[in-house]
C-alpha positions as CSV (number, residue, x, y, z in Angstrom):
1,M,131.9,43.9,135.5
2,A,129.6,41.5,137.4
3,D,130.7,43.0,140.8
4,K,128.3,45.9,141.9
5,S,130.0,46.6,145.1
6,W,132.2,49.3,143.4
7,F,129.8,50.4,140.5
8,D,126.3,49.6,139.3
9,E,125.2,51.0,136.0
10,Q,121.5,50.3,136.8
11,C,121.4,52.0,140.1
12,T,118.5,53.8,141.1
13,R,118.8,54.4,144.6
14,C,118.6,58.1,144.3
15,K,114.9,58.7,143.0
16,R,115.5,62.4,142.4
17,L,118.7,61.8,140.3
18,A,117.1,58.8,138.5
19,A,114.3,61.0,137.5
20,H,116.6,63.9,136.4
21,L,118.5,61.4,134.2
22,R,115.3,60.4,132.5
23,Q,114.5,64.0,131.8
24,V,117.8,64.9,130.4
25,R,117.8,61.7,128.2
26,R,114.5,63.0,126.8
27,E,116.2,66.3,126.0
28,H,119.5,64.7,124.9
29,P,118.6,61.1,123.3
30,A,122.2,60.7,122.3
31,Y,123.7,61.3,125.7
32,Y,124.9,58.5,128.1
33,C,122.5,59.5,130.7
34,R,123.3,56.8,133.2
35,P,125.7,56.3,136.4
36,V,129.0,57.0,134.9
37,P,131.7,54.2,135.7
38,P,135.0,55.0,137.0
39,F,137.8,55.3,134.6
40,G,141.3,53.5,134.9
41,D,142.9,50.6,136.7
42,V,141.2,49.3,140.0
43,Q,144.6,48.7,141.4
44,A,146.2,52.2,140.5
45,S,148.0,54.0,143.2
46,L,146.5,57.4,142.4
47,L,142.6,57.7,142.7
48,I,141.2,61.2,141.6
49,V,137.8,61.9,143.3
50,G,135.5,64.4,141.5
51,L,132.0,65.7,142.5
52,A,129.7,64.3,139.9
53,P,129.3,64.0,136.2
54,G,128.7,67.3,134.3
55,K,125.7,67.3,132.3
56,H,127.2,68.0,128.8
57,G,130.7,66.4,129.8
58,A,130.7,62.9,131.4
59,N,127.0,62.6,131.4
60,A,127.1,63.0,127.7
61,S,130.2,61.0,127.0
62,G,130.1,58.3,129.4
63,R,133.7,58.8,131.0
64,P,134.6,61.1,133.8
65,F,135.8,64.6,133.0
66,T,135.4,63.9,129.3
67,G,133.7,66.3,126.9
68,D,133.5,69.5,129.1
69,H,135.7,72.4,130.4
70,A,136.5,70.5,133.5
71,G,138.6,68.0,131.8
72,I,140.9,70.2,130.0
73,L,143.4,71.1,132.6
74,L,143.0,67.7,134.4
75,Y,143.8,65.5,131.5
76,E,146.7,68.1,130.4
77,T,148.3,67.6,134.0
78,L,147.8,63.9,134.1
79,F,149.7,63.6,130.8
80,R,152.5,66.0,131.9
81,Y,153.1,63.9,135.0
82,G,152.9,60.4,133.2
83,F,149.6,59.3,134.3
84,S,148.0,59.0,130.8
85,N,149.2,58.4,127.2
86,Q,147.6,61.6,125.8
87,P,146.8,65.3,126.8
88,T,143.1,65.2,125.9
89,S,140.0,63.4,126.5
90,C,137.3,63.8,123.9
91,S,135.2,60.5,123.9
92,R,135.3,57.0,125.3
93,N,136.7,55.8,122.0
94,D,139.7,58.2,121.6
95,G,142.4,55.8,122.5
96,L,143.0,57.4,126.0
97,R,144.6,55.1,128.6
98,L,145.5,56.1,132.3
99,R,148.7,54.9,133.9
100,N,148.7,53.8,137.5
101,C,145.7,56.1,137.8
102,R,141.9,55.8,138.2
103,I,139.2,58.7,138.0
104,T,135.9,58.5,139.9
105,N,133.3,60.8,141.3
106,A,131.8,61.1,144.8
107,V,128.2,60.9,143.2
108,K,128.2,58.8,139.9
109,C,124.9,60.3,138.5
110,L,124.2,63.9,137.2
111,P,122.6,66.0,139.9
112,P,120.4,69.1,138.9
113,E,122.3,72.3,139.1
114,N,125.4,70.0,139.8
115,R,124.5,70.0,143.5
116,P,123.7,66.6,145.0
117,L,121.9,66.2,148.2
118,L,123.5,64.8,151.2
119,D,121.4,61.6,151.3
120,E,122.6,61.1,147.5
121,I,126.1,61.5,148.4
122,V,125.6,59.0,151.3
123,N,123.7,56.6,149.0
124,C,126.7,56.7,146.7
125,N,129.3,56.5,149.3
126,T,129.4,52.7,149.5
127,Y,130.6,52.7,145.8
128,L,133.4,55.0,146.7
129,M,134.1,53.0,149.7
130,S,134.7,49.8,147.8
131,E,137.2,51.8,145.3
132,L,139.0,53.0,148.3
133,T,139.3,49.7,150.2
134,V,141.3,48.0,147.5
135,M,144.2,50.8,147.6
136,R,147.3,49.8,149.3
137,S,149.1,51.8,151.9
138,G,151.1,54.6,150.5
139,S,148.7,55.3,147.6
140,V,147.3,58.7,147.0
141,V,143.9,59.8,147.0
142,L,143.2,63.4,145.4
143,A,140.0,65.0,146.2
144,L,138.8,67.7,143.8
145,G,136.8,70.0,146.0
146,T,135.1,69.9,149.6
147,I,132.3,67.4,148.6
148,A,134.9,64.9,147.4
149,H,137.1,65.4,150.2
150,N,134.4,64.7,152.7
151,A,133.1,61.8,150.7
152,V,136.5,60.1,151.3
153,L,136.4,60.9,154.9
154,R,132.9,59.4,155.1
155,A,134.0,56.2,153.4
156,F,136.8,55.6,156.0
157,K,134.3,57.0,158.9
158,L,136.8,59.6,159.8
159,K,135.8,63.2,161.2
160,Q,135.9,66.1,158.9
161,S,137.0,68.2,161.9
162,Q,140.2,66.3,162.0
163,F,140.9,66.5,158.3
164,R,139.7,69.8,157.0
165,F,139.8,70.6,153.3
166,S,142.4,73.0,152.2
167,H,143.6,73.5,148.7
168,G,147.1,72.0,148.6
169,R,147.0,70.1,151.8
170,H,148.2,66.7,152.5
171,H,146.7,64.4,155.1
172,Q,148.0,61.3,156.3
173,L,145.1,59.0,156.8
174,P,145.2,56.4,159.7
175,N,145.1,53.6,157.1
176,G,148.1,54.7,155.5
177,L,146.5,56.4,152.5
178,N,147.6,59.8,151.4
179,L,144.7,62.4,150.9
180,L,145.6,65.5,148.8
181,D,143.3,68.4,148.4
182,S,142.8,70.6,145.4
183,Y,140.1,73.2,144.4
184,H,137.9,71.5,141.6
185,C,139.1,72.0,138.0
186,S,135.8,73.6,136.9
187,R,135.3,76.1,134.3
188,Y,134.2,78.7,137.2
189,N,137.3,77.9,139.3
190,T,139.9,78.2,136.5
191,Q,138.4,81.3,134.8
192,T,138.2,83.1,137.9
193,R,141.5,82.2,138.7
194,R,140.9,80.4,142.1
195,L,142.5,77.5,140.5
196,T,145.4,78.2,138.3
197,P,147.6,75.7,136.3
198,T,150.4,76.4,138.5
199,M,148.5,75.6,141.7
200,F,147.3,72.4,140.2
201,D,150.6,71.5,138.9
202,H,151.9,71.7,142.5
203,V,149.4,69.4,143.7
204,F,150.4,66.6,141.0
205,A,153.9,67.2,142.1
206,T,153.1,66.5,145.7
207,A,151.4,63.4,144.5
208,R,154.2,62.4,142.1
209,V,156.7,62.7,145.1
210,L,154.6,60.7,147.4
211,L,154.2,57.9,144.9
212,N,157.8,57.9,144.1
213,N,159.0,57.7,147.7
214,D,156.6,54.8,148.3
215,G,158.5,52.8,145.9
């Protein structure tokens, strides 16, 4: 798209991240190694916000949560709740389509050790803000982890102290959006059972109820 307010594949605002992508591209020439675009309908009523692309996942495939462990539980659950046409996400050309759902990240570029710095989160927040401001009242934003949760609040200039992250919590934001919290579906969280499929399922059940009640 020509509109760079919500995404710019040539963005180099964060010099550390741009340099890291160049390094990873030298190591893995076949990898995507650019800012990873959001996936799904801009007008979707469910927006899922992750942390950042994984080195051998979205950074390699060019699609959020695609090609690594973190996407397994997410896409299985999306399919089960009717938000996609298939339960797996392998590549950008696998035929997967989202239904009334969009997936993005708080930081669009791969950070070293999967840990973005605060100024990098702030630099990327304008893109997330553009995605959030087109959502109509009653829509649901699902934040996967504390960084994503806080990035959503930052986009709306809301205080973290008033909307604290907690797995499974539902926050009614002043603009009419619903913010849901979940632990991130990372390999570490799922293998240590910090996040179980049942716990994740309950979050999506809440999201579906909120969207159904909104009509």
